[in-house]
C-alpha positions in Angstrom: 157.1 -68.0 -116.3 155.4 -69.6 -119.2 154.4 -73.2 -119.3 154.5 -74.6 -122.8 153.3 -78.0 -124.0 155.0 -80.0 -126.7 154.5 -83.0 -128.9 157.5 -84.7 -130.5 157.5 -86.1 -134.0 159.5 -89.1 -135.3 162.1 -88.5 -138.0 160.4 -89.8 -141.2 161.3 -93.4 -141.8 159.7 -96.7 -142.7 159.6 -97.7 -139.0 156.5 -96.8 -137.1 155.9 -97.2 -133.4 152.5 -97.1 -131.7 153.6 -94.4 -129.2 153.4 -90.7 -128.6 155.8 -88.4 -126.8 154.3 -85.3 -125.2 155.1 -83.0 -122.3 155.6 -79.5 -120.9 158.4 -77.2 -120.1 158.6 -74.0 -118.0 161.3 -71.7 -116.6 160.7 -70.2 -113.2 163.4 -67.7 -112.5 166.4 -69.8 -113.3 164.9 -73.2 -112.7 163.8 -75.3 -115.6 160.9 -77.7 -115.2 160.6 -80.4 -117.9 158.0 -83.2 -118.0 158.1 -85.9 -120.7 155.3 -88.4 -121.2 155.8 -91.5 -123.3 152.4 -93.0 -124.1 151.3 -96.1 -126.0 152.4 -99.7 -126.4 155.5 -99.6 -124.2 156.1 -103.3 -124.9 157.5 -102.2 -128.2 160.1 -99.9 -126.5 163.3 -101.1 -124.9 163.2 -99.2 -121.6 166.3 -99.8 -119.4 165.5 -100.8 -115.8 165.7 -98.2 -113.1 169.2 -98.3 -111.5 169.6 -98.3 -107.7 172.6 -96.0 -108.1 172.1 -93.6 -111.0 175.3 -92.0 -112.2 176.8 -89.9 -115.0 177.2 -92.1 -118.1 178.3 -91.5 -121.6 176.5 -92.5 -124.8 173.1 -92.7 -123.3 171.7 -91.9 -126.8 172.5 -95.4 -127.9 169.4 -96.6 -126.0 166.1 -95.1 -125.2 166.8 -91.7 -123.7 165.2 -88.3 -123.2 167.2 -85.3 -124.3 167.1 -81.6 -124.4 169.4 -78.9 -125.7 169.7 -75.4 -124.2 171.3 -72.5 -126.1 171.8 -68.9 -125.1 169.9 -66.7 -127.5 172.3 -65.1 -130.1 175.2 -67.3 -128.9 176.8 -70.3 -130.6 177.3 -72.2 -127.4 174.8 -74.8 -126.1 174.4 -77.7 -123.7 173.0 -81.2 -124.3 171.3 -82.9 -121.4 170.8 -86.7 -121.6 168.4 -88.5 -119.3 167.9 -92.3 -119.3 164.8 -94.0 -117.9 167.4 -96.0 -115.8 168.2 -92.8 -113.9 171.6 -92.3 -115.5 172.4 -88.9 -117.0 175.0 -86.7 -118.6 175.4 -83.1 -119.7 177.7 -81.9 -122.5 178.8 -78.3 -123.4 179.4 -77.3 -127.0 181.2 -74.2 -128.2 179.3 -74.2 -131.4 177.5 -76.7 -133.7 179.0 -80.1 -132.8 182.3 -78.3 -131.9 184.2 -78.4 -128.6 182.1 -81.1 -127.0 183.1 -81.6 -123.3 181.4 -83.0 -120.3 179.7 -80.1 -118.3 181.3 -80.4 -114.8 179.2 -77.7 -113.2 176.7 -80.4 -112.3 177.6 -83.3 -110.0 174.1 -84.7 -110.0 171.0 -84.3 -112.1 168.1 -85.7 -110.1 164.9 -86.6 -112.0 162.1 -89.0 -111.4 160.8 -91.8 -113.6 157.4 -93.3 -113.2 156.4 -96.3 -115.4 153.0 -97.9 -115.9 152.0 -100.4 -118.5 151.0 -97.8 -121.1 153.0 -94.7 -120.1 156.3 -93.6 -118.7 156.7 -90.1 -117.2 160.1 -88.4 -116.6 160.1 -85.2 -114.5 163.1 -83.0 -114.2 163.6 -79.8 -112.2 167.1 -78.3 -112.7 168.6 -75.1 -111.5 170.4 -73.5 -114.4 172.3 -71.0 -112.2 175.5 -73.1 -112.6 175.6 -72.4 -116.3 173.3 -69.4 -117.0 172.2 -66.2 -115.4 168.5 -65.6 -114.8 168.4 -62.7 -117.3 169.9 -64.7 -120.2 167.3 -65.7 -122.8 167.4 -69.3 -123.8 166.3 -71.5 -126.7 165.5 -75.1 -126.2 165.2 -78.2 -128.4 163.4 -81.2 -126.9 164.2 -84.6 -128.2 164.0 -88.3 -127.5 165.8 -91.4 -128.8 163.6 -94.5 -128.8 165.1 -98.0 -129.2 162.5 -100.6 -130.0 162.3 -104.3 -129.2 164.1 -105.1 -132.5 167.0 -102.7 -131.4 166.0 -100.2 -134.1 166.4 -96.6 -133.2 163.9 -93.8 -133.9 164.6 -90.1 -133.4 161.9 -87.8 -132.0 162.0 -84.0 -131.9 159.8 -80.9 -132.1 160.9 -80.6 -135.7 163.5 -82.2 -138.1 164.9 -79.5 -140.2 167.8 -81.6 -141.7 167.9 -84.4 -144.3 168.9 -86.8 -141.5 168.2 -86.8 -137.8 170.3 -84.1 -136.1 169.2 -82.8 -132.8 172.1 -80.2 -132.8 170.7 -78.1 -135.6 169.7 -74.7 -134.1 166.7 -74.5 -136.4 165.2 -77.1 -134.0 165.7 -75.0 -130.9 162.0 -73.8 -131.0 161.0 -73.3 -127.4 161.8 -70.1 -125.6 160.8 -70.5 -121.9 162.0 -67.1 -120.8 
């Protein structure tokens, strides 16, 4: 188990938001613990209201959402996890870079908590990866966030942005190895 902290950077653009996105990640046996913290002037961010009945939904990345990608080390396949502050979620499996996208049906639920105050929003996820990985498999993780501001402009946040445009699927951005 190794707890690692992170700080996400916005993809370079003319848009600037008075926010920070930080957090930490750890893998305990085959459970992944991930905490995001969105800090700053949250009045500038469109945050969907918390749903009474969170469900699996598509295209969460069109609004403010927290995302992470898990890949098996030395394998082309990976998973994309999408978490909305509303409580809605989804997981997609890819065979390789943006190929073979399909909803990951191994999970029926992805419970996480969201706590919102005037100047911060915290999202906490504890997920058992046993449905898709063995405990001995080494993983690489990319941590990302999509922020929709009050003007409906979207900014893309990640550990790094190795491409000429925002692309969370690039394996060069899978920098964290919580093994």
